[in-house]
Every structure is written in structure tokens, then in C-alpha cells.
N, C-alpha and C positions, 0 to 999 in steps of 0.2 A: 369568594361565599358559595357554600356549601348546603347551607340550610334555604328551604323556600322561603318567597317573601313574606307569605305568610303568618310565618312566626315573629319575622320583626314588626309585621303593620298590627298584628294581635297587643304585643306590647306596648306600643308606640300608641294607639286607640287608648289604651290603660290608662298610658301613662300621660296621656294630653288633659283625660278628664279627671284625672287625681291633680294635678298640676295647676289648673285650670281653677279648681273648687278653692271656695275662700278656706284659706288653713294659715299658721305662721307664715309659711315663706311669701303668702300672696297679699297677706295683712303686712306684711315688712316691707314689701316692694309699694305698697300702695300708700303705707304711712312714708315711706323715707319720699319719693315722689310727690307726695302733696305737703311734707311737712320742707324738702328741702330743694325741692326739683328736681329737673331730669339726671343731672349728671349723677346723683347720689342713686336714684331709681335706677340711673343704666349699670353703674358699680352696684347694687344687688342684683339687677337680672344677669350679669356677670359672673357674680359670689354664685348665685340659687345654677346656673349653669354648668359650672366646674365643681362644684361638689356634688349634683347628680350626676355627671360621667364619673365621679371616685366612688360613688356608692354603687355604680353600675358595674364598675371592672371586680374594684373589692367584691359585693357579693358573687359575681363571675367565676373569680378563681377562688374562693373559697368554697364554695360550691359543688364548682368542678372538681376539687379535689376529695371531697367528701364522696361523692357518688363515683367517683374513679375506684375509692374503698369499698363502698356499701352501697350498690345498683339499688338497692330497692328504698333507697331514701330518696329516687325519684317519685316513687308513687307516694310514701310519706308526704315529701315537698307539696304534691298535686293538693292532694284532699285539706293539707294545712292552708294553702292557696284557697281552696273554697270555701272553707270558713273564714278565711282573713277577708274575701270579698264580701261575705253578704256580710260581715259583720262592720264592713266602710259602707255599705250600699243601708245598713239601716241606720246607723250613723247621719249618714248624709241627706235621708230622708227624714230622717228626725230634726233635723237642723232646719232641713227646707219646712216642714210644717212651722217650727216655732218663728222663721222669720217673713211666713206668712200672714203667720196671725198676731206677727209687732208690726204687721203692715211697712218691714226695711228692715234694715241694717244697719248696728251701731258703726260711726262713726271713727276707721282706724286714727287714734293719737299720734301726731308726724312731732320729728324735733327737728330744727332750723338750722340751719347753716354747716349742713354735714355735703361733704363730698363725695369723688367718686371712690375716692382707697376707704373710707369710712364703712360709705355703702356698701363694698365689697366684701368687707372683713366682718359687718353685722352677717349678712347673709349665710356666708358661710358660717358662722357661731350657729344661725338658728338653725340650717341645716344639718348641722351635726350633731345637735342636743335631741333636735327633732326625732319623736317617737313614733310620727306617723311615716316615716322616711327607711325606718326599717322596717316597720311592718310593711310595707308597700312595696320594696322589695323583693322580700320574700313573698311574697304574692306573685311579681315578675317573675320570680326563679321558680315557681309552680307552674306559672303559663308556660315560658318558653324553655325549648327540648335542653337543656342544658349540657346534657351528658354526650350529646350528639355536637355541639360547637365545639368547631374550631378557633384556632385563633384570629382570623378574616372577621368569623362571626360575631365574636365577643366585639371588634373592632368599629363593626361597622353600629351594633344594639348599641356599645356605648356611645361613639359621636352622634347619634342619630338622638339619644335620649341628651344630651347634653344640648345637641343645637336644638331642640324640640322646648326644651327647659326655659334656655335662654330667650327663644321668641317669642314664647307665651309671654314671659314674666314683661319681654323687652314690650311687647302692645299693652300690656298693663301700664307700665312706666308713662309710658305716651297718652294713655288714655287720660290716666287718673291726676295729670297735673292739671287736665281743663275742669273745670264746673260742670260741664252737662256730664261727661262720663261720670263723675263722680254722685252728681244724684241718682245717675240710673243705677248704677251699683246700689245704693243706698235703695233705692226703692223696689226694684228689682233681684238684688243677687240671688236672694231665696232659690231663685227658676235654676240656678247652676248647681244648686245643693240637690237640685232634685233632679237634673239631668243625671248628675255622677251616680246619682241611686240606683239609677235605672240602668244605666252601663252598666254597676258593676253585679248587678242581678244577673244582667243578661252572660257576664264573664263567667261566672259563677255557674250559671245552667250548662254555659259551654263545655267548661272545665268537668262538670260531675259526666256530661253525656260522652266526655272523654277526646273532647279537641283542643 
């Protein structure tokens, strides 16, 4: 590892907030855990973990090649990340306000009888076509010093992102196969949206300041 640990920590904090906030991947894991139990939910957690790792690796390799040819693209990417982060923040804050006004969130519909393999494949399909994944990784690449990263740095970032995603979805899988956690989510899930909105605003301001 040649980059300072703070470069990785910033990205992982952003990813943690983004992964934990309700979206297509989270709702899919919750629905599988509720409808088919922990085996299907565990399959979803593994699928999301692998999918996040593949997104990370492909984005790093692609943008590293582009920046090597066009160094000025690093600055363009930084300001694109600022815009995306502010857009994410606005969306999460609006969703939080809507959830607060509705006094809760809707119950994800689950399908019964699915196993590990079905959960794994479904999670990969969801993350592959999720537009949030592409825009999220564009924001990440604007926060991470891609031009200075070596192979070891890229491996550490991708492995950390993969494990972080698996851990968060694994927690969702365990919790939402139980009644009390589901009721808490339906009642207070908007708080996750609000927290993500505040964090993303902070990330954007940090990038504007050159951090």
C-alpha cells in the first residue's frame, strides 16, 4: 500500500453510508430474508459483495487508463463527484422527509421458496442494472486518487469494498429475518436516508475544499 490510509477510509465511509441506505440492493436482500429466509438472504449478501468488488475493479482499471492518457480528467472527475454527491444528498434527504411524513416505510414484497443460489443470482442481476451503482462509483473515483494508485492500492480498495458490502448486507439479512427488526425498519428507516444525505453533503464539501 502506497497511499495513506485516509484515502481508503474516506471511500469506505462513503460506501458504508451508500450501501446501508435503502435502495434496490438493500430492499432485495430484505425481501429475500423476509420471504425465503436466511439462506436466500445470505446468497444476496454474497452476490452484492461480489458485485461491488467487480464494479470497483472495473472502474479503477478503466479510469486509471483514461487518466494516464488525459491527466486533466482527474480534476474533471473530482468536480463531477461533487455534483453527484450533492445529487445523492438531495435525493436521500427528500426520501427521508417523505418517510417521516408517511410515518414509516413500505414493506418490501418477498418471494418464498428461494435458496442461496437464487438469492446470489438475483443480487448480481440487481446490482448489474442498478444505475445507482454506476453513479456511486463515478463519485468514488472522484474521491480516490486513481492516478497515484498502484496495483496493491487497487486490490486493497476493492477487497475492502467487497467485505464491507457483504458485512452490511449480512447484517440486514440476519436482522430482517426477525420481526422486531422489520418493525423498527418500517418505523424508522427514514433516519438512514437522513444520515446518508448529511454525510454525502459533507463529502461534497470536503471535495470542494480540495480534500
